[in-house]
N, C-alpha and C positions, 0 to 999 in steps of 0.2 A: 580434844578439840580439833587438833591440828591436823591429825589422820582424817577427821570429816571434812575439813577444808581441802585436804589435798585430794579427796576422792572426788569432791565436787568440781575442783580445778581440771581434774583429769577428764571427768565427763565433760564439761564445757569445752576443752581442747577438742575431745573425740566428736562432738557436735560440730565444730567448727571447721574441722580437717576435713570431715565425711563428706562426700558429695551432697548439695542441696537435694539432689531427688536421683535415685539410681534407678529410676523406672525406664528412662530413655534407653538404657543399657539392656533392658531386657525384649527390645524390639527384635524378633527373628528375622531372617533374611525371608522366610516364606511370607510373614505379613506384610512385611515391608514391601515385596513385590505385589502382593494382591493389592493393598492399598494403592500403590503408584499406579497400577492399571487401572483402577477405578478414577483415580485422579487424571489419568490422562483422555478420559470422556468428557473433562469440562472444556466446554466451547466458549469462545467470546465473540462479541459482535458490536456494533457500536453506531449510534445515530447523532447528530449534531441539532442544536436550538440555537436560532437566529433571534438574539434580544437586541433589536434596534441597530444591527450591524456588530453586536458582540458575539461571537462564537463560542460555544462552548459544546462538549460531547460529554454523552452519556455512555458509558460501558455497560454492557449487559454479561455477566458471566452465568453460564446455563448449564443443565445436568451436572449439578453439585449434590455428590452422596450426603447421605446423613451423617452427622457427627463431624462432617469436612470444616475447616477452618480456612477462611483466605485471609492472607496478611499481606499489606502493602507498604515497604520501608519509605517510598518515596512520599507517601500520603500520611506517613504515621498511624495507620489504621489497622485494626484487626477486627474481622468480621467473623463472629460466631454464625453457626448453622441456623438458619430461620426457614428456608423454603431451597428448593432447587435452582432457584435464579436469585441472583443478586445484580441490583443496578446501582452503579456509582456514579454519581452526578457531579457536574461542574467540572469536567476535566479540560486542558486546556489544549489547543490545537497544536500541531507540528511536536508533540510530546512523545516520550515512549515511557511505558509502564510495564513494571514487572508485579505479578500477583502470584505470591508464594502459598502453597497450598500443604495445610497439615491435617491431622485429624485427632480429634479429642479422644484417644484412646489410651489407657492408662499405660501401655509399653511403649509408643509409637509417638506420642504426643509431642515430644520435640524434634521427630525427623521432618525436614523438608522433603514433601513427596514429589513435587512437580512446580514447574514455573510455568504461569500463562503470560504471554508476552503480547501486549498490544501497542501497537504503532500508530497514532493519530496522525492523520494529513493536515499540512498547512493549509489555510484559508486565504483565498487570494481576493482581497477586498474590491479588487477593480474588476472583479472576471464579468458583471454584468453591464460595464459602462456601455454606452451606446459606440463607442469607437471601436468595440470588438464585434459589432454586427457582422455576420458572414465571416469572421476569421474564428470562430469558438474554439478551433483546433490549435490554434497558436499557442505556445506555452504561457505567456503572460497573460492570455485571455480563458486559461484553462481555471476554474472554480477552486480545484484542490492543487495549488500551486505554490510554493514558497516564492515570495515576492517581496524584499526589502525596498523596493525602487519607489522613489516618491511620485507622486502622479505626474509631474513633468516628465521625470525619466519613463515614466510608463507610456506616457504619450508618443515619445520620439522613440521607442523600441517599436511599438505600434505603427507609426508613419515608416519606419525604416523597413518593415515587414511588407506592409502593402505594397511599397515603392518596389522590392525584389518581386513582388507576384507579378507587378505589371511590367519589371523587366523580362521575366520569364515569359509572358505571354508575349512580347515582342519579338523576345527572339525565336519563339516558336514561329509566328508568322513570317519572320526574316527567313528563316530556314526553309520555310514551305515555299514562299514566292523565289527563292533563289534555286531550287529543285525545278520549279515550273518553267522559271526563265530559262534555264539550261536546257530543259526540254524543246523548247520552242526556237532555241537559239540553234541546237543541232538538227531540228527538223529544216529549218530556213535553209541551213547550210549545206544541208544533203537531200533536200525534198526532190531533186532530178532524179534521185537513186530510190529513195524511199517511196515516192507516189508510184511510179511505174512498177515496183514490186508489188506494192499493195494492190493495185490493178490486176497484175497476171495472176496473183493468189486468188482474187475474188473470181476472175473467169474460170481458173482451172477448179477451184470449188464447186462453181454453178455447173461445169460441163460434167464433173464428177457426179454430182448428183442428179442430171439429166440422163445420163448413159447407165447409171446404177440400176 
């Protein structure tokens, strides 16, 4: 009886100490390279949903080969293959997501073949405020811009930017006026030389045309 229990105990230890599944060790380099090449064809895209000012994103993974599995640690989700396109909803703006690609294959099912990275942009709540009219290229008026400012801070930034544009316009006008004034001053100072020279050149040109 003791020998019988001893055999059972040894068998139990063998099961416990043995790898849970040795199939993953059988994944050949050739198979892994083949599956990795297929996984690299998976493409990602995203669009956003505006639900009363609350922005969420939908990420679409396409060109998924049959039997391939998508996994996300951040979302704690594993998506078995159902079609070549997978849509993942309600993702947050300004977040980065990694989607790991596996295959439902006896030999390589534990091998991470590829990772698809998706970086979602931040959403600027103030981008369509009327004070942004005409200055949509200003960074704090950009729709997809990280903006942690309060509305008052945002309004001050916009006012400062508009003031800087006015200063640049005034400077350009002053520069133009300054150059024009210098030309006038130069002419007034040396007109007794410049004017006769212009007259002589005009007469010379007319005589040249006449006798040519």
